C-alpha positions as CSV (number, residue, x, y, z in Angstrom):
1,M,-2.1,35.2,48.3
2,S,-3.0,39.0,47.2
3,I,-6.4,39.9,46.9
4,Q,-7.7,43.6,46.6
5,I,-10.1,44.1,49.1
6,T,-11.5,47.3,50.8
7,L,-14.3,48.3,52.7
8,N,-17.9,48.0,51.1
9,H,-19.9,48.7,54.1
10,I,-20.9,48.5,57.5
11,G,-24.2,47.1,58.7
12,I,-26.5,48.1,61.4
13,A,-29.5,46.2,62.5
14,T,-32.6,48.0,63.1
15,E,-35.8,46.8,64.1
16,A,-39.1,48.0,61.9
17,G,-40.2,51.5,61.2
18,S,-38.4,55.1,60.9
19,S,-34.4,54.3,62.1
20,P,-33.0,57.7,64.7
21,L,-30.3,56.7,62.6
22,E,-32.1,58.0,59.5
23,K,-32.7,61.5,60.9
24,L,-29.2,61.5,62.6
25,F,-27.9,61.0,59.0
26,R,-30.1,63.0,57.0
27,I,-29.3,66.1,59.6
28,L,-25.4,64.8,59.0
29,G,-25.8,64.8,55.4
30,I,-25.6,61.7,54.8
31,G,-27.4,60.4,51.6
32,R,-29.8,58.0,51.1
33,G,-28.7,55.8,48.2
34,I,-30.5,52.6,47.2
35,S,-33.3,50.5,49.3
36,E,-33.4,46.9,48.3
37,M,-35.7,43.8,50.0
38,V,-33.5,40.8,50.5
39,P,-36.0,38.1,51.4
40,D,-33.4,35.3,52.4
41,Q,-32.4,37.5,55.6
42,G,-35.9,39.3,56.1
43,V,-34.3,42.8,55.6
44,N,-35.1,45.5,54.0
45,V,-31.5,47.3,53.0
46,H,-30.9,51.1,52.8
47,F,-27.3,52.1,52.3
48,F,-26.4,55.5,53.1
49,N,-23.4,57.4,51.3
50,L,-20.2,58.4,53.0
51,Q,-19.0,61.2,49.9
52,G,-20.6,59.0,47.1
53,E,-17.7,56.0,47.6
54,P,-17.3,53.3,50.0
55,P,-17.5,52.5,52.7
56,H,-21.6,53.1,53.1
57,L,-23.3,52.5,56.0
58,E,-26.2,50.0,55.7
59,L,-29.6,50.5,57.8
60,L,-30.8,46.7,57.6
61,E,-34.1,46.9,58.6
62,V,-36.1,43.4,59.9
63,V,-39.5,42.7,58.2
64,D,-39.6,39.2,59.2
65,P,-39.5,38.6,62.8
66,A,-38.1,35.2,62.3
67,G,-34.9,36.4,60.1
68,S,-31.6,36.4,61.3
69,V,-31.5,39.5,61.6
70,A,-34.6,39.7,64.6
71,R,-32.6,37.0,65.8
72,F,-29.2,39.4,66.1
73,I,-31.4,42.2,67.6
74,G,-33.4,39.9,70.0
75,K,-30.2,38.6,71.6
76,R,-28.0,41.9,71.2
77,G,-30.6,44.6,70.6
78,P,-30.4,47.3,67.3
79,G,-26.5,48.0,66.4
80,I,-23.9,47.3,64.5
81,H,-24.3,44.0,62.8
82,H,-21.0,43.4,60.2
83,L,-18.2,44.8,58.2
84,S,-18.9,43.9,54.4
85,F,-15.7,43.5,52.7
86,Q,-15.4,43.7,48.7
87,V,-12.9,41.2,47.6
88,E,-11.6,41.7,43.7
89,S,-14.1,40.1,41.2
90,G,-13.5,36.4,40.6
91,K,-11.7,36.2,44.0
92,L,-14.7,35.1,46.7
93,D,-14.4,31.5,45.9
94,S,-10.7,30.9,46.2
95,L,-10.4,33.3,49.4
96,C,-13.1,31.3,51.1
97,E,-11.1,27.9,50.8
98,T,-8.2,29.6,51.9
99,L,-10.1,31.2,54.9
100,K,-11.6,27.8,55.5
101,Q,-8.1,26.0,55.4
102,E,-6.8,28.6,58.0
103,G,-10.1,27.3,60.4
104,F,-12.5,29.9,59.5
105,R,-16.4,29.0,59.5
106,F,-18.7,30.1,57.2
107,T,-22.6,31.1,57.2
108,F,-23.3,29.5,54.0
109,E,-21.7,26.4,52.2
110,V,-21.3,28.7,49.4
111,P,-21.4,32.2,48.4
112,K,-24.9,33.1,47.9
113,K,-26.6,36.1,46.4
114,G,-26.7,39.3,48.3
115,A,-28.1,42.6,48.3
116,Q,-26.8,45.5,45.1
117,N,-26.3,41.8,43.1
118,M,-23.4,41.1,45.0
119,R,-22.1,37.1,45.7
120,I,-21.4,37.0,49.3
121,N,-20.7,34.9,52.2
122,F,-20.3,35.8,55.9
123,I,-17.5,34.2,58.4
124,H,-18.8,33.1,61.4
125,P,-18.3,35.4,64.1
126,A,-17.1,32.7,66.7
127,T,-13.8,32.1,64.3
128,A,-13.3,36.5,63.9
129,G,-12.7,37.8,67.0
130,G,-16.6,38.2,67.5
131,V,-17.3,40.1,64.5
132,L,-19.1,39.3,61.8
133,I,-17.8,40.1,58.7
134,E,-19.4,39.9,55.2
135,L,-17.0,39.2,51.7
136,M,-18.8,40.3,49.1
137,E,-17.8,40.2,45.0
138,S,-19.6,42.2,42.5
139,T,-21.1,39.8,39.3
140,H,-20.7,42.4,37.3
141,A,-17.5,42.5,35.0
142,H,-15.0,45.3,35.8
């Protein structure tokens, strides 16, 4: 299976309020891009652009103490939450099926809408060497 995949962003879990990372990014000259609420995950996401092109840094700011990112912080503390890989449009479903056949488990039964109008699914860290991996594809035609 030949699919074009690129590292899109590194997700970093932060508690509500001003993150020291925002200050660090500002000092380093890493510009803040879009911010967006993702109610399903209980977070505001803030993207920071490295040279304007991926990979980006994504701060996941907890707004729902019962959400999955809040649970992550409760277990492990703030820090790197996931790696996100963008899959070429139209290939996410078949890639997920192939990965399931190879023994990988997913957070969602089928991909769902995420930030930036992307379709997403997460490979469970128990089946990916302890790392939460997000797979995403654009819902926009290229």
